[in-house]
C-alpha positions as CSV (number, residue, x, y, z in Angstrom):
1,X,0.0,-0.1,-0.1
2,X,2.8,2.4,1.0
3,X,4.6,1.7,-2.6
4,X,1.5,2.8,-4.3
5,X,1.2,5.8,-2.6
6,X,4.7,6.8,-3.0
7,X,4.6,6.2,-6.4
8,X,1.1,8.7,-6.9
9,X,3.0,10.8,-5.1
10,X,6.1,10.8,-7.1
11,X,3.9,10.9,-10.5
12,X,2.2,14.3,-8.7
13,X,5.6,15.5,-7.8
14,X,6.6,15.1,-11.9
15,X,3.5,16.8,-13.2
16,X,3.5,19.5,-10.7
17,X,7.1,20.0,-11.7
18,X,6.4,19.9,-15.2
19,X,3.9,22.4,-15.0
20,X,6.2,24.7,-13.2
21,X,8.5,24.4,-15.4
22,X,6.4,25.2,-18.8
23,X,4.7,28.4,-16.8
24,X,8.5,29.5,-16.3
25,X,9.6,28.7,-19.9
26,X,7.0,30.5,-21.2
27,X,5.9,33.4,-18.8
28,X,9.6,34.0,-17.0
29,X,12.5,32.9,-19.2
30,X,11.8,35.2,-22.1
31,X,11.9,38.1,-19.9
32,X,15.4,37.2,-18.9
33,X,16.2,38.3,-22.9
34,X,14.1,41.4,-23.3
35,X,13.0,42.8,-19.9
36,X,15.5,45.4,-18.4
37,X,13.6,46.2,-15.6
38,X,12.4,43.2,-14.0
39,X,13.3,42.8,-10.3
40,X,14.3,39.2,-10.6
41,X,16.2,39.8,-13.5
42,X,17.9,43.0,-11.8
43,X,19.3,40.6,-8.9
44,X,20.9,38.5,-11.1
45,X,25.2,39.3,-11.4
46,X,26.2,41.1,-14.5
47,X,29.4,42.0,-16.1
48,X,30.1,45.4,-16.1
49,X,31.8,47.2,-18.9
50,X,35.7,47.4,-18.8
51,X,36.5,51.0,-18.7
52,X,39.8,52.3,-20.9
53,X,42.2,54.9,-19.5
54,X,42.4,58.0,-22.1
55,X,44.7,60.5,-22.7
56,X,44.9,63.2,-20.0
57,X,42.6,66.1,-20.1
58,X,40.3,68.2,-19.0
59,X,37.1,67.0,-17.5
60,X,33.8,66.8,-19.1
61,X,31.8,68.0,-15.9
62,X,31.8,71.6,-16.7
63,X,31.2,71.2,-20.8
64,X,28.6,68.7,-20.0
65,X,24.6,69.0,-20.4
66,X,22.1,66.9,-19.5
67,X,18.8,67.1,-21.4
68,X,15.6,64.7,-21.8
69,X,13.9,64.5,-25.2
70,X,10.8,62.7,-26.3
71,X,11.1,59.5,-28.1
72,X,8.5,58.4,-31.0
73,X,6.0,56.6,-28.3
74,X,6.4,59.2,-26.0
75,X,8.8,58.1,-23.2
76,X,11.2,60.2,-22.1
77,X,15.1,59.5,-23.1
78,X,17.9,60.9,-20.9
79,X,21.5,62.0,-22.5
80,X,25.0,64.1,-22.1
81,X,25.6,66.6,-24.6
82,X,29.3,67.3,-24.4
83,X,30.6,70.1,-26.5
84,X,34.1,70.1,-28.5
85,X,36.7,71.8,-27.0
86,X,37.4,73.2,-30.4
87,X,35.8,76.4,-32.2
88,X,34.5,74.9,-35.4
89,X,33.5,71.2,-34.2
90,X,34.2,68.7,-36.8
91,X,31.0,66.8,-36.2
92,X,28.6,65.3,-33.7
93,X,28.6,61.8,-32.5
94,X,25.8,59.7,-30.5
95,X,27.3,57.1,-28.4
96,X,25.2,54.1,-27.8
97,X,25.9,51.3,-24.9
98,X,25.6,47.6,-24.2
99,X,23.0,45.8,-22.7
100,X,22.0,46.8,-19.6
101,X,25.1,49.5,-19.3
102,X,24.2,53.5,-19.2
103,X,25.7,56.7,-20.9
104,X,27.8,57.4,-17.7
105,X,30.0,54.5,-19.8
106,X,31.3,57.2,-22.2
107,X,32.6,59.7,-20.3
108,X,36.2,59.1,-20.5
109,X,35.9,58.9,-24.6
110,X,33.3,62.0,-24.4
111,X,36.6,63.8,-23.0
112,X,38.8,62.1,-25.9
113,X,36.5,63.4,-28.6
114,X,36.1,67.0,-27.0
115,X,39.5,67.5,-27.3
116,X,40.0,66.2,-30.9
117,X,37.3,68.2,-31.9
118,X,34.1,66.4,-31.9
119,X,30.9,67.0,-29.8
120,X,29.2,63.8,-28.3
121,X,25.9,62.8,-27.4
122,X,25.8,59.9,-24.8
123,X,22.5,58.4,-24.7
124,X,20.8,56.1,-22.0
125,X,18.9,53.3,-24.0
126,X,15.3,53.1,-23.2
127,X,15.1,51.2,-19.9
128,X,18.7,51.8,-19.1
129,X,20.1,54.2,-17.0
130,X,17.9,57.4,-16.5
131,X,15.7,56.6,-19.5
132,X,12.0,55.1,-19.1
133,X,10.9,52.0,-20.3
134,X,11.1,48.6,-19.7
135,X,12.1,46.5,-22.2
136,X,14.9,46.3,-24.9
137,X,13.9,45.4,-28.4
138,X,17.2,45.2,-30.0
139,X,17.6,48.1,-32.6
140,X,13.3,47.7,-33.2
141,X,12.6,50.7,-31.3
142,X,16.1,52.0,-30.5
143,X,16.7,53.2,-33.8
144,X,13.5,55.3,-34.2
145,X,14.8,56.5,-30.8
146,X,17.9,57.3,-32.4
147,X,16.0,59.2,-35.3
148,X,13.7,61.8,-32.7
149,X,17.6,62.2,-31.1
150,X,18.7,63.2,-34.6
151,X,15.7,65.6,-34.9
152,X,16.5,67.3,-31.4
153,X,20.1,67.9,-31.9
154,X,19.5,69.6,-35.4
155,X,16.3,71.6,-34.2
156,X,17.5,72.3,-30.7
157,X,20.8,72.2,-30.7
158,X,21.8,73.4,-34.4
159,X,23.9,70.4,-34.6
160,X,25.1,68.8,-38.1
161,X,27.4,66.2,-39.2
162,X,25.8,63.7,-36.7
163,X,27.1,60.2,-36.4
164,X,27.1,56.8,-34.1
165,X,29.6,55.0,-31.9
166,X,28.0,51.9,-30.6
167,X,29.1,48.9,-28.9
168,X,27.4,45.3,-28.8
169,X,23.7,46.0,-28.7
170,X,24.7,49.7,-29.2
171,X,26.2,48.7,-32.2
172,X,23.3,46.8,-33.7
173,X,21.3,50.0,-32.9
174,X,23.9,51.9,-34.4
175,X,23.7,50.2,-37.6
176,X,20.2,50.1,-37.8
177,X,19.7,54.1,-37.2
178,X,22.5,54.3,-40.2
179,X,20.4,52.5,-42.7
180,X,16.9,53.7,-41.5
181,X,18.1,57.3,-41.1
182,X,20.2,58.9,-44.0
183,X,20.8,62.1,-41.9
184,X,23.5,60.1,-39.7
185,X,26.7,60.6,-41.7
186,X,29.3,58.2,-40.4
187,X,29.5,54.8,-37.5
188,X,31.5,53.6,-35.6
189,X,30.5,49.9,-34.5
190,X,31.8,48.0,-32.2
191,X,31.4,44.0,-31.3
192,X,27.7,43.5,-32.6
193,X,25.7,40.6,-34.0
194,X,23.7,40.2,-37.6
195,X,20.3,39.4,-36.3
196,X,18.6,39.1,-32.8
197,X,17.2,35.4,-32.9
198,X,20.9,33.8,-34.0
199,X,22.5,36.0,-30.9
200,X,19.4,34.9,-28.7
201,X,20.7,31.3,-29.4
202,X,24.4,31.6,-29.0
203,X,23.8,33.0,-25.6
204,X,21.8,30.0,-24.8
205,X,24.4,27.7,-25.9
206,X,27.2,30.1,-23.8
207,X,25.3,29.9,-20.8
208,X,23.5,26.7,-20.8
209,X,26.2,24.7,-22.4
210,X,24.2,23.2,-25.1
211,X,22.1,24.5,-28.1
212,X,18.6,23.5,-29.2
213,X,17.5,25.6,-32.0
214,X,13.7,25.2,-31.6
215,X,14.0,25.5,-28.1
216,X,15.8,29.3,-28.2
217,X,13.6,30.5,-31.6
218,X,10.7,30.0,-29.2
219,X,12.4,31.9,-26.1
220,X,13.3,34.7,-28.8
221,X,10.1,35.2,-30.4
222,X,7.9,34.6,-26.8
223,X,10.3,37.3,-25.5
224,X,9.5,39.5,-28.8
225,X,5.9,39.4,-27.9
226,X,6.0,40.0,-24.7
227,X,7.8,43.2,-25.6
228,X,5.6,44.0,-28.3
229,X,8.2,44.2,-31.2
230,X,9.1,42.7,-34.3
231,X,11.9,40.0,-34.0
232,X,12.4,39.6,-37.7
233,X,13.1,43.4,-37.7
234,X,15.6,43.0,-35.2
235,X,18.2,42.2,-37.9
236,X,21.7,44.7,-38.2
237,X,22.5,42.6,-41.1
238,X,19.3,43.5,-43.5
239,X,19.8,47.3,-42.4
240,X,23.8,47.2,-43.6
241,X,22.2,46.8,-47.1
242,X,20.9,50.3,-46.8
243,X,24.2,51.5,-45.8
244,X,26.2,54.0,-48.0
245,X,27.5,56.0,-45.2
246,X,31.4,56.0,-44.5
247,X,31.4,53.0,-41.6
248,X,34.2,51.6,-39.7
249,X,33.3,48.1,-38.3
250,X,35.5,46.9,-34.9
251,X,35.4,43.3,-33.4
252,X,37.9,41.4,-31.5
253,X,39.2,38.0,-32.6
254,X,38.7,36.2,-29.4
255,X,35.1,37.2,-28.7
256,X,33.2,34.4,-27.2
257,X,30.1,36.2,-27.1
258,X,29.8,37.9,-30.2
259,X,31.9,36.0,-32.7
260,X,33.9,38.2,-35.2
261,X,32.6,36.2,-37.9
262,X,29.2,38.6,-37.6
263,X,31.0,41.5,-37.7
264,X,32.8,40.3,-40.7
265,X,28.9,39.0,-42.0
266,X,27.6,42.6,-41.4
267,X,30.7,44.4,-42.7
268,X,30.1,42.4,-46.5
269,X,26.6,43.4,-46.2
270,X,27.2,46.9,-46.5
271,X,26.9,48.7,-49.7
272,X,29.0,51.8,-48.7
273,X,32.4,52.4,-50.6
274,X,34.1,54.0,-47.5
275,X,33.9,51.0,-45.0
276,X,36.8,49.5,-42.8
277,X,37.2,46.3,-41.0
278,X,39.5,46.7,-38.0
279,X,40.1,43.2,-35.6
280,X,41.7,43.8,-32.5
281,X,44.0,40.7,-31.9
282,X,43.3,39.4,-28.7
283,X,40.4,41.5,-27.6
284,X,37.3,39.7,-26.3
285,X,33.7,41.2,-26.2
286,X,34.1,43.6,-23.3
287,X,38.0,44.6,-23.6
288,X,38.1,46.2,-27.5
289,X,39.3,49.9,-25.6
290,X,41.8,48.5,-23.4
291,X,43.5,45.9,-25.6
292,X,43.5,48.2,-28.5
293,X,44.7,51.1,-25.8
294,X,45.5,54.5,-27.5
295,X,46.6,53.0,-30.9
296,X,43.2,51.9,-31.3
297,X,41.9,55.1,-30.6
298,X,44.1,56.8,-32.6
299,X,43.0,54.8,-35.8
300,X,39.5,55.3,-35.2
301,X,40.6,59.4,-34.5
302,X,41.9,58.7,-38.4
303,X,38.7,57.3,-39.6
304,X,36.3,60.2,-38.3
305,X,39.1,62.8,-39.8
306,X,39.4,61.3,-42.9
307,X,36.1,59.8,-44.2
308,X,34.9,62.1,-46.9
């Protein structure tokens, strides 16, 4: 009698566990992909961006303006504008951070750019930093946010010759923005992916230790549904076909999070006649700036100064 009872309890526990597992897969796990402001997700330890020592120079604090503008869907987005130290700026560069980072990551870079003749605008992407929003949409909504930022910079700040510099997620947003809005004159793209569903599968493999494409595709599709964006539109490589502006693609050859082959695929798809691919030897996903050092920043500066 006790054996039958134990077997019945065991079967019930299997059923309950299965139901809980399915509920987690359907309702919770997809949110780990797109929901930046989920309180439970916020408890999970995240890797912080690796900073780099920049050339000595004056601090941008006294030359920094924080402003807020509204996006296409009426959420408030926060940004810093740091003016060039030169009398006649060479251009204005919108700086776009990686996932779960924020605009403060770019304060050192803003100093470097200001001292070399460029205004910069460090943006908190939606759901990040001081910007409103709950979900990351991997460029689908963010490219429209950047478009509204360009509107603001032209109309309110009287700025022109506007470019983008993006890292990882920010690189994906930058590519989509360049293909979406031709007012963006140039771009620097670091360590980014070709399409949303592929990179979700790669990250699943990285963290789970195995890859099962139907399952990761389900998670990515479900996450997009929750965040209300079109997963098929989250494809930087699709927007590469529309890019004819000068562009520099940068990738570390030891990147295990986003493989360098994706950077090369984006590069080969870009239509621009003025494009350059820069491979950073021995750099991983987080330390391109550190490994590249001053040599790298001087190469980027050379690209910025000599584009046509």
